[in-house]
DRENFIBA-158727 format. One record per residue: x, y, z of N, C-alpha, C in turn; residue number from 0; residue in three letters; chain. Coordinates in steps of 0.2 Angstrom, whole numbers. Layout:
<atoms>
 n.east n.north  n.up ca.east ca.north ca.up c.east c.north  c.up  nr rest kette
      X       Y     Z       X        Y     Z      X       Y     Z NUM  ALA     A
...
</atoms>
This chain:
<atoms>
 n.east n.north  n.up ca.east ca.north ca.up c.east c.north  c.up  nr rest kette
    -60      38   -35     -55       36   -29    -58      39   -23   0  MET     A
    -56      36   -17     -58       40   -11    -52      40    -6   1  ALA     A
    -54      43    -1     -48       43     3    -51      44    10   2  SER     A
    -47      41    14     -49       41    22    -44      44    26   3  ILE     A
    -47      48    30     -42       51    36    -44      48    42   4  SER     A
    -39      46    45     -41       43    52    -36      44    57   5  PHE     A
    -39      46    63     -36       47    69    -40      43    75   6  SER     A
    -42      38    74     -45       34    80    -40      28    80   7  ALA     A
    -40      25    86     -35       19    87    -35      15    82   8  ASN     A
    -29      15    77     -30       11    71    -29       4    72   9  PRO     A
    -27       2    78     -27       -5    80    -34      -8    80  10  SER     A
    -38      -3    82     -45       -5    83    -50      -4    77  11  ARG     A
    -49       2    74     -54        4    69    -52       2    63  12  LEU     A
    -45       0    61     -43       -1    54    -42      -8    53  13  SER     A
    -43     -12    57     -42      -20    55    -46     -22    49  14  SER     A
    -44     -25    45     -48      -28    40    -54     -32    42  15  PRO     A
    -53     -36    47     -59      -40    49    -65     -36    51  16  SER     A
    -64     -30    53     -69      -26    57    -73     -21    51  17  SER     A
    -70     -20    45     -72      -16    40    -72     -20    33  18  LEU     A
    -79     -22    31     -79      -25    25    -84     -23    21  19  ARG     A
    -82     -24    15     -87      -23     9    -85     -27     3  20  SER     A
    -90     -29    -1     -89      -33    -7    -90     -29   -13  21  THR     A
    -91     -22   -12     -93      -18   -18    -87     -18   -23  22  SER     A
    -88     -18   -29     -83      -17   -34    -83     -10   -38  23  SER     A
    -88      -5   -35     -88        1   -38    -82       5   -37  24  ASP     A
    -82      12   -39     -77       17   -38    -75      18   -31  25  PRO     A
    -70      22   -30     -69       22   -24    -70      29   -20  26  LYS     A
    -69      29   -14     -71       34    -9    -66      37    -6  27  LEU     A
    -66      43    -3     -61       46     1    -64      47     8  28  SER     A
    -61      44    12     -63       44    19    -58      46    24  29  LEU     A
    -59      50    29     -56       53    33    -57      49    41  30  GLY     A
    -53      46    43     -54       43    50    -50      47    55  31  PHE     A
    -53      49    61     -48       52    65    -51      52    73  32  HIS     A
    -46      50    78     -48       49    84    -45      55    88  33  ALA     A
    -48      57    93     -45       62    98    -39      59   102  34  ARG     A
    -34      63   105     -29       60   108    -31      56   114  35  PRO     A
    -37      57   117     -39       53   123    -40      46   122  36  SER     A
    -41      44   114     -41       37   114    -36      34   110  37  ILE     A
    -31      38   109     -25       35   104    -21      30   109  38  ARG     A
    -20      23   109     -15       18   115    -10      21   117  39  SER     A
      0     119   -31       2      125   -30      9     126   -31  40  GLY     A
      9     122   -28      16      121   -29     18     128   -24  41  PHE     A
     25     128   -22      26      133   -19     26     140   -23  42  SER     A
     26     140   -29      26      147   -32     19     149   -32  43  SER     A
     14     145   -32       7      147   -33      3     145   -27  44  ILE     A
      5     144   -21       1      143   -16     -3     150   -14  45  CYS     A
     -9     149   -17     -14      154   -16    -11     161   -15  46  LEU     A
    -10     165   -21      -6      171   -20     -9     177   -17  47  SER     A
    -10     177   -10     -13      183    -7     -7     185    -2  48  ILE     A
     -1     183    -2       4      186     2      5     194     0  49  ARG     A
      6     198     5       6      205     4     12     207    -1  50  ARG     A
     17     202    -2      23      205    -6     21     201   -13  51  ASP     A
     16     200   -15      14      197   -22      9     201   -25  52  ARG     A
      9     202   -31       3      206   -34      0     204   -40  53  VAL     A
      3     197   -42       1      194   -49     -7     193   -48  54  GLU     A
    -10     191   -42     -17      190   -42    -20     194   -37  55  ARG     A
    -27     196   -37     -30      199   -33    -31     196   -27  56  SER     A
    -30     199   -21     -31      195   -14    -38     194   -14  57  SER     A
    -39     190    -7     -47      187    -7    -51     194    -6  58  LEU     A
    -57     193    -8     -61      199    -7    -64     199    -1  59  ILE     A
    -64     205     3     -66      206    10    -73     209    10  60  ILE     A
    -78     206    12     -85      209    11    -86     214    16  61  LYS     A
    -83     213    23     -83      218    28    -78     215    33  62  CYS     A
    -77     219    38     -73      218    43    -76     219    50  63  SER     A
    -73     215    55     -75      216    62    -69     216    66  64  GLN     A
    -71     218    73     -64      218    77    -65     213    83  65  VAL     A
    -60     209    84     -60      203    89    -60     207    96  66  ASP     A
    -60     203   101     -59      204   108    -53     208   110  67  GLY     A
    -47     208   105     -41      211   107    -40     218   102  68  ASN     A
    -45     219    99     -45      226    95    -42     224    88  69  GLY     A
    -41     219    87     -37      217    81    -43     217    75  70  ALA     A
    -41     219    69     -45      219    64    -46     211    60  71  GLN     A
    -51     208    60     -53      203    58    -56     203    51  72  VAL     A
    -53     200    45     -55      201    39    -60     195    37  73  LYS     A
    -66     198    36     -72      193    35    -73     191    27  74  ARG     A
    -74     185    25     -75      184    19    -82     178    19  75  THR     A
    -83     177    12     -89      172    11    -87     165    14  76  THR     A
    -81     163    15     -79      157    18    -81     157    26  77  LEU     A
    -81     163    29     -84      163    36    -91     162    36  78  HIS     A
    -94     165    31    -101      165    30   -104     157    29  79  ASP     A
    -99     154    25    -101      147    22   -101     143    28  80  LEU     A
    -96     144    33     -96      140    39   -102     141    44  81  TYR     A
   -102     148    46    -106      151    51   -114     150    49  82  GLU     A
   -115     151    43    -122      151    41   -125     146    39  83  LYS     A
   -121     141    34    -123      136    31   -120     129    34  84  GLN     A
   -115     129    39    -112      124    41   -108     119    38  85  GLY     A
   -106     123    32    -101      119    28    -93     122    29  86  GLN     A
    -89     117    30     -82      119    31    -78     120    24  87  SER     A
    -75     126    23     -71      126    17    -64     124    19  88  PRO     A
    -61     120    15     -54      118    16    -50     120     9  89  TRP     A
    -44     119    10     -39      122     4    -35     115     2  90  TYR     A
    -37     114    -5     -34      108    -8    -27     110   -11  91  ASP     A
    -22     111    -6     -15      112    -8    -11     112    -2  92  ASN     A
     -4     111    -3       1      112     2      7     112    -1  93  LEU     A
     11     117     2      18      118    -1     22     122     4  94  CYS     A
     29     123     4      33      127     8     33     134     4  95  ARG     A
     33     140     8      33      139    15     25     137    18  96  PRO     A
     25     133    23      18      131    25     15     138    29  97  VAL     A
     19     142    31      16      148    34     12     152    30  98  THR     A
     13     151    22       7      154    17      0     152    18  99  ASP     A
     -1     147    23      -8      146    25    -11     150    30 100  LEU     A
     -7     154    33      -9      159    39    -14     164    36 101  LEU     A
    -14     167    31     -18      172    28    -24     168    25 102  PRO     A
    -24     162    23     -30      158    22    -34     157    28 103  LEU     A
    -31     154    33     -34      153    39    -38     159    42 104  ILE     A
    -34     165    41     -38      171    43    -44     173    38 105  ALA     A
    -44     170    33     -49      172    28    -55     167    29 106  SER     A
    -54     161    33     -59      157    34    -58     150    32 107  GLY     A
    -52     148    29     -51      142    28    -50     138    34 108  VAL     A
    -53     131    35     -53      127    40    -50     120    40 109  ARG     A
    -46     119    35     -43      113    34    -39     113    28 110  GLY     A
    -35     107    27     -30      106    20    -31      99    19 111  VAL     A
    -32      98    12     -31       92     9    -25      92     5 112  THR     A
    -21      85     4     -16       84     0    -16      78    -3 113  SER     A
    -12      77    -9     -11       71   -12     -5      70   -15 114  ASN     A
     -3      64   -19       4       63   -21      5      68   -27 115  PRO     A
     -1      70   -31       1       75   -36      2      82   -33 116  THR     A
     -1      84   -28       1       90   -24      7      90   -22 117  ILE     A
     11      86   -18      17       85   -17     22      84   -22 118  PHE     A
     20      81   -28      24       81   -33     26      88   -36 119  GLN     A
     21      92   -37      21       99   -40     25     103   -35 120  LYS     A
     24     102   -28      27      106   -24     34     105   -23 121  ALA     A
     37      98   -23      43       97   -22     47      97   -28 122  ILE     A
     45      96   -33      48       97   -40     49     104   -43 123  SER     A
     45     108   -41      45      115   -44     48     120   -38 124  SER     A
     50     118   -33      53      123   -29     60     121   -25 125  SER     A
     64     125   -23      70      124   -20     69     124   -13 126  ASN     A
     63     124   -10      62      125    -3     63     119     1 127  ALA     A
     63     113    -3      65      106     0     72     104    -1 128  TYR     A
     76     108    -5      82      105    -6     87     103     0 129  ASP     A
     88     108     5      91      108    10     90     101    15 130  GLU     A
     83     101    16      81       95    20     83      89    16 131  GLN     A
     81      89    10      82       83     6     90      81     5 132  PHE     A
     94      86     5     101       84     5    104      82    11 133  ARG     A
    101      85    17     104       82    24    101      75    24 134  GLN     A
     95      73    22      93       66    22     97      61    19 135  LEU     A
     99      64    12     103       59     8    109      57    11 136  ILE     A
    113      63    13     119       63    17    119      58    23 137  GLN     A
    113      58    27     112       54    33    111      47    30 138  ALA     A
    111      45    24     110       39    22    103      36    20 139  GLY     A
     98      41    20      91       39    18     91      38    11 140  LYS     A
     87      34     8      86       32     1     80      38    -1 141  ASP     A
     79      38    -8      75       44   -11     68      43    -7 142  ALA     A
     65      37    -7      58       36    -5     58      38     2 143  GLU     A
     62      35     6      62       38    14     62      45    14 144  SER     A
     67      48    10      68       55    11     61      58     9 145  ALA     A
     58      56     3      52       59     2     47      59     7 146  TYR     A
     46      53    11      41       54    16     43      58    22 147  TRP     A
     49      59    23      52       64    28     50      72    26 148  GLU     A
     50      73    19      48       80    17     41      81    19 149  LEU     A
     37      75    17      29       76    16     28      76    24 150  VAL     A
     31      72    28      28       72    35     30      79    38 151  ILE     A
     36      82    37      37       89    40     31      94    37 152  LYS     A
     30      94    32      24       98    30     18      97    33 153  ASP     A
     16      91    34      10       89    37     10      91    45 154  ILE     A
     15      90    48      16       92    55     15      99    56 155  GLN     A
     19     103    51      19      110    52     12     113    50 156  ASP     A
      9     110    45       2      112    44     -2     110    50 157  ALA     A
     -2     104    52      -6      103    58     -6     108    63 158  CYS     A
      1     110    65       2      115    70     -3     121    69 159  LYS     A
     -2     124    63      -7      129    61    -14     129    62 160  LEU     A
    -17     123    61     -24      122    62    -26     120    68 161  PHE     A
    -21     118    73     -23      116    79    -28     120    83 162  GLU     A
    -27     127    82     -32      132    86    -40     130    83 163  PRO     A
    -40     129    78     -47      127    75    -49     120    78 164  ILE     A
    -45     116    77     -47      109    80    -48     109    87 165  TYR     A
    -45     113    91     -46      114    98    -53     117    99 166  ASP     A
    -54     122    95     -60      127    97    -66     123    95 167  GLN     A
    -66     118    90     -72      114    88    -73     107    91 168  THR     A
    -68     106    96     -67      100    99    -67      94    94 169  ASP     A
    -62      95    90     -60       90    85    -65      89    79 170  GLY     A
    -69      94    78     -74       94    72    -70      96    65 171  ALA     A
    -66      99    67     -63      104    60    -55     104    62 172  ASP     A
    -52     108    57     -44      109    58    -40     104    56 173  GLY     A
    -42     100    51     -38       94    50    -33      95    43 174  TYR     A
    -28      91    43     -24       91    37    -22      84    35 175  VAL     A
    -24      83    29     -24       76    26    -18      74    23 176  SER     A
    -15      68    23     -10       65    20    -12      58    18 177  VAL     A
    -10      56    12     -12       50     9     -7      45     9 178  GLU     A
     -9      38    10      -4       33     9     -2      32     3 179  VAL     A
      4      29     1       7       27    -5      2      25   -10 180  SER     A
      1      28   -16      -4       25   -22     -2      18   -24 181  PRO     A
      4      17   -22       6       10   -25      3       5   -21 182  ARG     A
     -1       7   -15      -5        1   -12    -12       1   -13 183  LEU     A
    -13       4   -18     -21        4   -19    -25      -2   -20 184  ALA     A
    -21      -7   -21     -25      -14   -22    -22     -18   -17 185  ASP     A
    -19     -16   -11     -16      -21    -6    -19     -19     1 186  LYS     A
    -24     -22     3     -27      -21     9    -23     -21    16 187  THR     A
    -19     -26    17     -15      -26    23    -10     -21    22 188  ASP     A
     -6     -20    17       0      -15    17     -4      -8    18 189  GLU     A
     -9      -7    15     -13       -1    16    -14       1    24 190  THR     A
    -16      -4    28     -18       -4    34    -12      -2    38 191  VAL     A
     -6      -5    37       0       -5    40      3       3    38 192  GLU     A
      2       5    32       4       11    30      1      17    34 193  ALA     A
     -6      16    34     -10       21    38     -8      21    45 194  ALA     A
     -7      16    48      -5       16    55      2      19    56 195  ARG     A
      7      17    51      13       20    52     13      28    51 196  TRP     A
      9      31    46       8       37    45      5      41    51 197  LEU     A
      0      38    54      -3       41    59      2      41    66 198  HIS     A
      6      36    66      11       37    72     16      41    71 199  LYS     A
     19      42    65      25       46    64     24      54    63 200  VAL     A
     17      55    60      15       61    61     14      64    68 201  VAL     A
     11      60    71       9       61    78      7      68    80 202  ALA     A
      1      69    76      -3       75    77    -10      73    78 203  ARG     A
    -13      76    83     -21       75    84    -26      75    78 204  PRO     A
    -23      81    75     -28       84    68    -25      80    62 205  ASN     A
    -23      76    61     -20       73    54    -26      68    52 206  VAL     A
    -27      68    45     -32       64    43    -27      59    38 207  TYR     A
    -28      52    39     -24       48    35    -29      47    29 208  ILE     A
    -27      47    22     -31       47    17    -30      39    14 209  LYS     A
    -35      36    12     -34       29    10    -39      29     3 210  ILE     A
    -36      26    -3     -39       26    -8    -46      21    -7 211  PRO     A
    -52      23    -9     -58       18    -9    -58      14   -14 212  ALA     A
    -54       9   -15     -54        4   -21    -57      -1   -17 213  THR     A
    -59      -6   -20     -62      -12   -17    -58     -15   -12 214  ALA     A
    -51     -16   -14     -47      -19    -9    -45     -14    -3 215  GLU     A
    -47      -8    -3     -44       -4     2    -50      -2     6 216  CYS     A
    -56      -4     4     -62       -3     9    -62      -5    16 217  ILE     A
    -59     -11    17     -59      -14    22    -54     -10    27 218  PRO     A
    -50      -5    24     -46       -1    29    -50       6    30 219  SER     A
    -55       8    26     -58       14    26    -55      19    20 220  ILE     A
    -59      23    17     -58       24    10    -57      32     9 221  LYS     A
    -55      34     3     -53       41     1    -56      43    -5 222  GLU     A
    -55      41   -11     -58       44   -17    -64      40   -20 223  LEU     A
    -70      44   -19     -76       41   -21    -80      44   -28 224  ILE     A
    -81      40   -33     -83       42   -38    -91      40   -41 225  PHE     A
    -94      36   -36    -100       33   -37   -104      32   -32 226  SER     A
   -110      32   -32    -115       30   -27   -114      24   -22 227  LEU     A
   -113      19   -27    -113       12   -24   -106      12   -20 228  SER     A
   -100      15   -22     -95       15   -18    -95      19   -12 229  ARG     A
    -99      24   -12    -100       29    -7   -104      25    -2 230  TYR     A
   -109      21    -3    -113       18     1   -108      12     5 231  GLU     A
   -104       9     1    -100        4     4    -95       7     9 232  ALA     A
    -93      13     8     -88       17    13    -93      19    19 233  VAL     A
    -98      21    18    -102       23    24   -103      16    29 234  ILE     A
   -104      11    26    -106        4    28    -99       3    32 235  ASP     A
    -93       3    29     -87        2    32    -87       5    39 236  ALA     A
    -87      12    38     -88       17    44    -92      14    50 237  TYR     A
    -98      13    48    -103       10    53   -100       4    56 238  LEU     A
    -99      -1    52     -96       -7    54    -90      -6    58 239  ASP     A
    -86      -2    57     -80       -1    61    -81       2    68 240  GLY     A
    -86       7    67     -88        9    74    -92       4    79 241  LEU     A
    -96      -1    76     -99       -5    80    -94     -11    82 242  GLU     A
    -88     -13    78     -84      -17    80    -78     -14    84 243  ALA     A
    -78      -8    85     -72       -5    89    -71      -7    96 244  SER     A
    -78      -9    99     -77      -11   106    -77      -4   110 245  GLY     A
    -77       2   108     -77        7   112    -83      10   115 246  LEU     A
    -83      11   121     -90       14   124    -91      21   122 247  SER     A
    -86      24   121     -86       31   120    -84      32   112 248  ASP     A
    -88      34   108     -87       35   101    -86      42    99 249  LEU     A
    -86      47   104     -87       54   103    -80      57   100 250  SER     A
    -75      54   101     -69       56    99    -67      53    91 251  LYS     A
    -72      49    89     -69       47    82    -73      51    76 252  VAL     A
    -69      53    72     -72       58    67    -70      55    59 253  THR     A
    -73      57    55     -72       54    48    -74      59    43 254  SER     A
    -72      59    37     -74       62    31    -74      57    25 255  VAL     A
    -78      57    20     -79       53    15    -78      58     8 256  ALA     A
    -73      58     5     -71       62    -1    -75      60    -7 257  SER     A
    -79      64    -9     -83       62   -15    -80      67   -21 258  PHE     A
    -78      65   -26     -76       68   -32    -80      71   -36 259  PHE     A
    -79      77   -39     -85       80   -42    -83      81   -50 260  VAL     A
    -79      86   -51     -78       89   -58    -75      84   -62 261  SER     A
    -72      78   -60     -69       73   -64    -75      69   -68 262  ARG     A
    -80      69   -64     -87       65   -66    -88      68   -73 263  VAL     A
    -89      75   -72     -91       79   -79    -86      78   -84 264  ASP     A
    -80      78   -83     -75       77   -88    -76      71   -91 265  THR     A
    -77      66   -88     -78       59   -92    -85      59   -95 266  LEU     A
    -90      60   -91     -97       59   -94    -97      64  -101 267  VAL     A
    -95      70  -100     -96       74  -106    -94      71  -112 268  ASP     A
    -88      68  -111     -85       65  -118    -89      59  -120 269  LYS     A
    -92      55  -115     -96       50  -117   -103      53  -121 270  MET     A
   -105      59  -118    -111       62  -121   -110      65  -127 271  LEU     A
   -104      67  -129    -102       70  -135   -101      64  -140 272  GLU     A
   -100      58  -138     -99       53  -142   -105      51  -144 273  LYS     A
   -110      51  -140    -117       49  -142   -120      53  -147 274  ILE     A
   -119      61  -145    -120       66  -150   -127      68  -151 275  GLY     A
   -132      66  -149    -139       67  -150   -140      75  -146 276  THR     A
   -144      78  -148    -147       84  -145   -148      84  -137 277  PRO     A
   -151      78  -136    -153       77  -129   -147      75  -125 278  GLU     A
   -142      72  -128    -136       70  -125   -132      76  -123 279  ALA     A
   -131      80  -129    -126       87  -128   -130      91  -123 280  LEU     A
   -136      91  -122    -139       95  -117   -139      93  -110 281  ASP     A
   -136      87  -109    -134       85  -101   -127      86  -100 282  LEU     A
   -123      90  -104    -116       91  -103   -116      95   -97 283  ARG     A
   -111      94   -92    -110       98   -87   -115      98   -81 284  GLY     A
   -119      93   -81    -125       92   -76   -123      85   -72 285  LYS     A
   -120      80   -74    -119       73   -71   -116      74   -64 286  ALA     A
   -111      77   -63    -107       78   -57   -111      81   -51 287  ALA     A
   -114      87   -53    -118       90   -47   -124      85   -45 288  VAL     A
   -128      83   -50    -134       78   -49   -132      72   -45 289  ALA     A
   -127      69   -46    -124       63   -43   -122      65   -36 290  GLN     A
   -118      71   -35    -117       73   -28   -124      75   -24 291  ALA     A
   -128      78   -27    -134       79   -23   -138      72   -21 292  ALA     A
   -137      67   -25    -140       60   -23   -136      58   -17 293  LEU     A
   -129      59   -18    -125       57   -12   -127      59    -6 294  ALA     A
   -128      66    -6    -130       70     0   -136      67     3 295  TYR     A
   -141      64    -2    -148       61     1   -146      54     4 296  LYS     A
   -142      50     1    -139       45     4   -136      45    11 297  LEU     A
   -133      51    11    -130       52    18   -135      53    23 298  TYR     A
   -140      57    21    -145       58    26   -148      52    28 299  GLN     A
   -150      47    23    -153       41    25   -149      37    29 300  LYS     A
   -143      36    27    -139       31    30   -137      34    37 301  LYS     A
   -137      40    39    -135       42    45   -142      44    49 302  PHE     A
   -147      39    49    -153       40    52   -155      33    54 303  SER     A
   -161      32    57    -163       26    58   -161      22    64 304  GLY     A
   -163      17    67    -162       13    73   -154      11    73 305  PRO     A
   -151       9    67    -144        7    68   -139      13    70 306  ARG     A
   -141      19    66    -137       25    68   -138      27    74 307  TRP     A
   -145      28    77    -147       29    83   -143      25    89 308  GLU     A
   -142      19    88    -139       15    93   -132      18    94 309  ALA     A
   -128      19    88    -121       22    89   -122      29    92 310  LEU     A
   -127      33    90    -127       40    93   -128      40   100 311  VAL     A
   -130      35   104    -130       34   111   -124      33   114 312  LYS     A
   -119      31   110    -112       30   112   -107      36   110 313  LYS     A
   -111      41   107    -107       48   105   -104      48    98 314  GLY     A
   -107      43    94    -105       43    87   -106      50    83 315  ALA     A
   -101      51    79    -103       57    75   -103      55    67 316  LYS     A
   -108      58    64    -108       57    57   -101      58    53 317  LYS     A
   -101      54    48     -95       54    44    -96      59    38 318  GLN     A
    -94      65    38     -95       71    34    -93      69    27 319  ARG     A
    -98      72    22     -96       71    16    -91      77    14 320  LEU     A
    -85      75    10     -81       81     9    -81      81     1 321  LEU     A
    -83      86    -2     -83       87   -10    -76      89   -12 322  TRP     A
    -73      84   -16     -67       86   -18    -66      86   -27 323  ALA     A
    -61      88   -29     -60       90   -36    -66      95   -38 324  SER     A
    -66     100   -34     -71      106   -35    -68     111   -41 325  THR     A
    -62     110   -44     -60      116   -48    -63     114   -55 326  GLY     A
    -65     119   -58     -68      119   -65    -63     117   -70 327  VAL     A
    -64     111   -74     -59      110   -79    -61     112   -85 328  LYS     A
    -68     114   -87     -69      115   -94    -71     123   -93 329  ASN     A
    -68     128   -96     -68      135   -96    -75     137   -98 330  PRO     A
    -78     133  -102     -85      135  -103    -90     135   -97 331  ALA     A
    -88     132   -92     -93      132   -86    -91     137   -81 332  TYR     A
    -97     139   -77     -95      144   -72    -90     142   -67 333  PRO     A
    -86     146   -65     -79      144   -60    -82     142   -53 334  ASP     A
    -88     143   -51     -90      141   -45    -95     135   -46 335  THR     A
    -95     131   -52    -100      126   -54   -100     120   -48 336  LEU     A
    -94     119   -45     -94      113   -41    -93     115   -33 337  TYR     A
    -95     122   -33     -95      123   -25   -102     127   -23 338  VAL     A
   -104     131   -28    -111      134   -26   -117     130   -26 339  ASP     A
   -117     125   -30    -123      120   -30   -123     114   -24 340  PRO     A
   -117     114   -21    -116      109   -16   -115     111    -9 341  LEU     A
   -118     116    -7    -118      119     0   -124     116     4 342  ILE     A
   -122     113    10    -127      111    14   -122     108    21 343  GLY     A
   -127     108    26    -124      107    33   -119     100    34 344  PRO     A
   -115     101    38    -111       94    39   -107      92    33 345  ASP     A
   -105      97    29    -101       94    24    -94      99    24 346  THR     A
    -90      97    19     -84       99    18    -82     101    10 347  VAL     A
    -80     107     9     -79      108     2    -71     110     1 348  SER     A
    -67     106    -1     -60      107    -2    -59     110    -9 349  THR     A
    -56     116    -9     -56      120   -15    -48     121   -17 350  MET     A
    -46     120   -23     -40      122   -25    -40     130   -27 351  PRO     A
    -34     132   -29     -33      139   -29    -38     144   -33 352  ASP     A
    -40     142   -39     -45      145   -43    -52     145   -40 353  ASN     A
    -54     140   -38     -60      138   -36    -61     143   -29 354  ALA     A
    -56     143   -25     -57      146   -19    -57     154   -21 355  LEU     A
    -53     156   -25     -53      163   -26    -60     166   -29 356  LEU     A
    -62     161   -34     -69      162   -37    -74     162   -32 357  ALA     A
    -74     158   -27     -79      158   -23    -80     164   -18 358  PHE     A
    -74     165   -16     -73      171   -12    -75     177   -15 359  VAL     A
    -73     178   -22     -75      184   -26    -83     185   -27 360  ASP     A
    -86     179   -29     -93      180   -31    -97     174   -30 361  HIS     A
    -95     170   -25     -98      163   -23   -105     166   -21 362  GLY     A
   -110     162   -20    -117      162   -16   -117     158   -11 363  THR     A
   -118     161    -4    -119      157     1   -126     155     3 364  VAL     A
   -128     150     2    -135      147     2   -136     140     2 365  SER     A
   -141     137     6    -140      129     5   -143     128    -1 366  ARG     A
   -140     124    -4    -142      122   -12   -142     114   -13 367  THR     A
   -138     110    -8    -136      103   -10   -143      99   -11 368  ILE     A
   -148     100    -7    -154       97    -7   -160     102    -9 369  ASP     A
   -159     107   -12    -164      112   -14   -168     110   -20 370  SER     A
   -166     105   -24    -170      102   -30   -168      95   -31 371  ASN     A
   -170      91   -26    -168       83   -27   -171      80   -33 372  LEU     A
   -178      82   -34    -181       80   -40   -178      81   -47 373  SER     A
   -175      87   -47    -171       89   -53   -165      84   -54 374  GLU     A
   -162      83   -48    -156       79   -48   -157      72   -50 375  ALA     A
   -162      69   -47    -165       63   -48   -166      62   -56 376  GLU     A
   -169      67   -59    -171       66   -66   -166      66   -70 377  GLY     A
   -160      71   -68    -154       71   -74   -151      64   -73 378  ILE     A
   -150      62   -67    -147       55   -66   -150      50   -69 379  TYR     A
   -157      49   -70    -161       44   -74   -160      46   -81 380  SER     A
   -160      52   -83    -160       53   -90   -153      51   -93 381  ALA     A
   -148      52   -89    -141       50   -91   -141      42   -92 382  LEU     A
   -145      38   -88    -144       32   -88   -148      30   -95 383  GLU     A
   -154      33   -96    -158       32  -101   -154      32  -108 384  LYS     A
   -151      37  -108    -147       40  -114   -141      35  -116 385  ILE     A
   -140      31  -110    -133       26  -112   -128      26  -107 386  GLY     A
   -129      31  -102    -122       32   -97   -123      26   -92 387  ILE     A
   -118      22   -91    -118       17   -87   -114      19   -81 388  ASP     A
   -118      21   -75    -115       25   -70   -109      20   -66 389  TRP     A
   -110      14   -66    -106        9   -64    -99      10   -67 390  SER     A
    -99       9   -74     -94       10   -78    -89      17   -77 391  GLU     A
    -94      22   -76     -91       29   -75    -87      29   -68 392  VAL     A
    -90      26   -63     -86       25   -58    -80      21   -57 393  GLY     A
    -80      16   -61     -74       11   -61    -69      14   -65 394  SER     A
    -71      18   -71     -66       21   -75    -62      26   -71 395  LEU     A
    -66      30   -67     -63       36   -64    -59      34   -58 396  LEU     A
    -60      28   -54     -56       25   -49    -50      23   -52 397  GLU     A
    -49      20   -58     -43       17   -61    -39      24   -63 398  LEU     A
    -43      28   -66     -39       34   -68    -36      38   -63 399  GLU     A
    -40      39   -57     -38       42   -51    -32      39   -48 400  GLY     A
    -31      32   -47     -26       29   -44    -20      29   -49 401  VAL     A
    -21      28   -55     -15       28   -60    -12      36   -60 402  GLU     A
    -17      41   -60     -14       48   -60    -10      49   -54 403  SER     A
    -11      47   -48      -8       48   -41     -1      43   -42 404  PHE     A
     -2      37   -44       4       33   -46      9      36   -50 405  LYS     A
      7      39   -55      11       42   -60     15      48   -57 406  LYS     A
     12      52   -53      15       58   -49     19      56   -45 407  SER     A
     17      51   -40      22       48   -36     28      45   -38 408  PHE     A
     27      41   -43      34       38   -47     38      43   -50 409  ASP     A
     35      48   -54      39       53   -57     43      57   -52 410  SER     A
     40      59   -46      43       63   -41     49      58   -39 411  LEU     A
     48      51   -37      53       47   -34     59      47   -39 412  LEU     A
     57      46   -45      62       46   -51     67      52   -51 413  THR     A
     64      58   -49      68       64   -50     71      65   -44 414  SER     A
     68      62   -38      72       63   -32     78      57   -31 415  LEU     A
     78      52   -34      83       47   -36     89      50   -39 416  GLN     A
     87      53   -45      92       57   -49     96      62   -45 417  GLU     A
     91      66   -41      95       71   -37     99      69   -32 418  LYS     A
     97      62   -29     101       60   -24    107      57   -26 419  ALA     A
    106      54   -33     114       51   -36    118      57   -37 420  ALA     A
    116      63   -39     120       68   -40    123      71   -34 421  SER     A
    119      71   -29     122       74   -22    128      69   -19 422  LEU     A
    127      62   -20     132       58   -19    137      58   -22 423  LYS     A
    137      60   -29     143       61   -33    147      67   -31 424  LEU     A
    143      73   -30     146       79   -27    150      77   -21 425  VAL     A
    147      74   -16     150       73   -10    156      69   -10 426  SER     A
    157      64   -15     163       60   -17    168      65   -19 427  LEU     A
</atoms>
């Protein structure tokens, strides 16, 4: 599945007529954003590096430096990742108190991604949302409306924390993403309207609106991507949108395309184990990184040549690849498997708690994404020859991703409806 973040005049760049694709492969995650000048873990485990917690070790500090005010600035591998390799480290989690993000920002985190599952865990496992929820219900809001109010507040508060990075980079970094309702994954027009609404009510220059990159949502620009064919459709939608925008200055438009990684291995490994031959078993844990490397190759190809150069003359910026689902799900694999091999310029790596801690502790900062493309191509072809249908993999993961988010969304709404009913009974 894919997601799009956007912050460019939604009425110009998000219309179904200007962004078209006929691809039926998996989806992509895209972030679309325009600068203001052109606009018309859950709470208990939010990366435990707060000083009053000792259950996890804090981020490893490789050295310290002093800023212009004489204050100590803690330096981590996350700073090196951005400064030396041009990859932006983001955090894949959001919960209250949002100020828990401050030490992460100081440690080098440059953005945040969220999704329905993250909010389901945050809201259902914490009492930090109870007072606001109670006030909303007593004011006459229904459970779903109250849910969006809770989410919007978190997104706005997080955007505020990342605004300095957004300003320092002239809108290249410092974003916080929020996803449209997963119930709209197969509804183009409703997705466009929901994206516009979220963009309007959040009202922050550094918010990314995420849209599932299903075939139906590609016209509005995408979010979760599981296959190369879907990724290419997302890039084409981005380019189509820039060309159809009518804008003479495209420099304020930014976007990211979220390419999911670890979930690919989770599914492909099961297929390989079912095949059961020594050749098949030897390919376990290799599919995701190989496909991601080829996605970067596609990125380099699509953002070059006459079509792209014509857009560059108007100030267009490349749509960055964002590696999502970077947490390792198989304990037999290295805990930085989906971070270390995917380092390259003009990309984003969004990491959940465990992956972030692991990379800061013992990750390697080196350009790796295109260091051995021939090996990636060999693995990709070997998987096809052994019986892996990449189109099927993408389609299955897209359906699985959408259903997972729908389940989290519906589960949370059910619990909020029950809580709202109990509050109403108490008030009576």
